[in-house]
C-alpha positions as CSV (number, residue, x, y, z in Angstrom):
1,V,0.0,0.0,0.0
2,F,1.3,3.4,-0.9
3,R,1.7,5.6,2.2
4,A,3.6,8.8,2.6
5,K,6.5,8.8,5.1
6,L,6.0,11.0,8.1
7,D,9.2,12.9,7.4
8,D,8.0,13.6,3.9
9,V,4.6,15.0,5.2
10,E,6.5,17.3,7.5
11,S,8.8,18.4,4.7
12,L,5.9,19.1,2.4
13,S,4.2,21.2,5.1
14,Y,7.2,23.5,4.9
15,G,7.0,23.7,1.1
16,K,10.0,21.5,0.6
17,G,10.0,18.3,-1.5
18,A,9.5,14.8,-0.3
19,K,12.9,13.1,0.3
20,K,12.0,9.5,0.7
21,Q,9.1,8.7,-1.6
22,R,8.4,10.3,-5.0
23,G,4.8,11.1,-5.7
24,T,4.0,12.0,-2.1
25,G,3.4,15.7,-2.9
26,S,1.8,17.3,-5.9
27,R,1.9,20.8,-7.4
28,H,-1.9,20.6,-7.8
29,V,-2.5,19.8,-4.1
30,C,-1.5,22.5,-1.6
31,H,0.5,21.4,1.4
32,R,2.6,24.4,2.5
33,L,1.3,25.8,5.8
34,N,1.4,29.4,6.8
35,M,2.2,30.5,10.4
36,Q,-1.4,30.3,11.6
37,E,-2.0,26.9,10.0
38,R,1.3,25.6,11.5
39,K,0.0,26.4,15.0
40,L,-3.2,24.5,14.3
41,Y,-1.3,21.6,12.7
42,D,1.0,21.3,15.8
43,L,-2.0,21.4,18.1
44,A,-3.7,18.7,15.9
45,K,-0.6,16.5,16.2
46,R,-0.8,16.6,20.0
47,S,-4.6,16.3,20.3
48,G,-5.3,13.7,17.6
49,F,-7.8,15.9,15.6
50,L,-7.7,19.0,13.6
51,T,-9.9,22.1,14.2
52,V,-10.4,24.6,11.4
53,R,-12.5,27.7,10.9
54,G,-15.1,26.8,8.2
55,T,-13.5,24.3,5.8
56,G,-10.0,25.7,6.1
57,Y,-10.1,26.7,2.5
58,R,-7.6,29.4,1.5
59,K,-8.6,31.2,-1.7
60,E,-5.0,32.2,-2.6
61,R,-3.9,28.6,-2.4
62,K,-7.0,27.2,-4.1
63,G,-7.5,24.6,-1.4
64,S,-7.0,23.7,2.2
65,P,-3.3,23.1,2.9
66,I,-4.0,22.4,6.6
67,C,-6.7,19.7,5.9
68,N,-4.6,18.2,3.1
69,T,-1.5,18.0,5.3
70,Y,-3.3,16.6,8.3
71,R,-5.1,14.0,6.2
72,Q,-1.7,13.0,4.7
73,R,-0.3,12.8,8.3
74,C,-3.1,10.5,9.4
75,D,-2.5,8.3,6.3
76,A,1.2,8.1,7.2
77,L,0.3,7.1,10.8
78,D,-2.4,4.6,9.6
79,E,-5.1,6.3,11.7
80,V,-8.6,7.7,11.1
81,C,-8.6,11.4,10.2
82,I,-10.9,13.6,12.3
83,I,-11.5,17.2,11.4
84,I,-13.8,19.6,13.2
85,E,-15.0,22.5,11.0
86,K,-16.1,25.4,13.3
87,R,-19.0,27.4,11.9
88,M,-21.2,30.1,13.2
89,E,-24.4,28.1,14.0
90,C,-23.0,24.6,14.5
91,D,-19.8,22.7,14.0
92,T,-19.2,19.8,11.6
93,V,-17.2,16.7,12.6
94,L,-15.7,14.8,9.7
95,I,-14.5,11.3,10.3
96,D,-12.5,10.0,7.3
97,F,-11.8,6.3,7.2
98,S,-9.9,6.4,3.8
99,T,-6.6,7.0,5.7
100,L,-6.9,3.4,7.1
101,R,-6.5,2.1,3.5
102,V,-8.5,-1.1,4.0
103,M,-10.5,-3.1,1.5
104,D,-13.7,-2.7,3.6
105,D,-14.2,0.1,6.1
106,T,-17.8,-0.6,6.9
107,E,-16.9,-2.4,10.2
108,Y,-15.0,0.7,11.4
109,A,-17.7,3.1,10.4
110,S,-20.4,0.9,11.9
111,S,-18.4,0.7,15.1
112,V,-18.3,4.5,15.4
113,V,-22.0,4.9,14.5
114,E,-23.3,2.1,16.8
115,N,-20.9,2.5,19.8
116,I,-20.4,6.2,19.9
117,L,-23.0,8.3,17.9
118,K,-26.1,6.2,18.7
119,V,-25.1,5.6,22.3
120,K,-23.7,9.0,23.4
121,Y,-25.5,11.3,21.0
122,P,-28.8,9.6,19.9
123,D,-30.3,12.9,18.8
124,L,-27.5,13.9,16.4
125,V,-28.0,13.6,12.7
126,Y,-25.1,12.2,10.7
127,D,-24.4,11.4,7.1
128,D,-22.5,8.3,6.3
129,S,-23.6,8.1,2.6
130,T,-20.0,8.2,1.2
131,I,-19.3,5.0,3.2
132,H,-22.4,3.1,1.8
133,S,-22.8,4.6,-1.6
134,K,-19.3,4.4,-3.0
135,Q,-17.2,1.3,-3.6
136,I,-13.6,1.5,-2.4
137,D,-11.3,1.8,-5.4
138,W,-8.8,-0.7,-4.2
139,E,-6.3,0.0,-7.0
140,A,-6.2,3.7,-6.0
141,V,-5.9,2.8,-2.3
142,R,-3.0,0.4,-3.0
143,T,-1.0,2.6,-5.4
144,K,-1.9,6.3,-5.1
145,P,-1.1,9.0,-2.6
146,I,-3.9,9.8,-0.2
147,W,-4.9,13.0,-2.0
148,D,-5.7,10.8,-5.0
149,V,-7.9,8.4,-2.9
150,N,-11.6,9.2,-2.4
151,E,-12.6,10.2,1.1
152,R,-14.8,7.8,3.1
153,I,-16.5,10.1,5.6
154,I,-19.1,10.2,8.3
155,K,-20.2,13.8,8.6
156,V,-21.8,14.9,11.9
157,D,-23.4,18.4,12.4
158,C,-23.6,19.4,16.0
159,A,-23.3,22.1,18.7
160,R,-19.8,23.2,19.6
161,D,-19.8,21.4,23.0
162,E,-20.9,18.1,21.3
163,A,-18.2,18.5,18.6
164,K,-15.5,18.9,21.2
165,A,-16.8,15.9,23.1
166,D,-17.1,13.9,19.9
167,Q,-13.4,14.0,19.2
168,H,-12.6,12.0,22.3
169,C,-14.3,8.9,20.6
């Protein structure tokens, strides 16, 4: 399975090239973090989840370097990618299973839904349609960098206090 090396992810986050594995970065996918994003990224590395304002999209970079870099880090570490998008009315928790790079992630997604969302937050509405509606492209999972692999997401909209509690799952 193609996975970025952690050193390469760090190098890309500073705008440098990957040293160990060609194909880890792409000129079409932004990875270089600015000072504010660097602080959020360092906090995410310690806490195990990323928190961004809105979607983290940066118009001048035509994408979200912070989300791209954090997802790539989760891929390198072989762990689920959790991103909390802070919004005005409510927050959105995104739980991405694609970073596990497994042939069938329904067991992992079902475990989160059944053991956490339905038990602790029975009134929350969540969307897991990308898990159930799209087949995993195993060839892409095996051979492509994470930015070229489809996300497999459970999306949960909730109040800020629930979003913060959710990340401890």
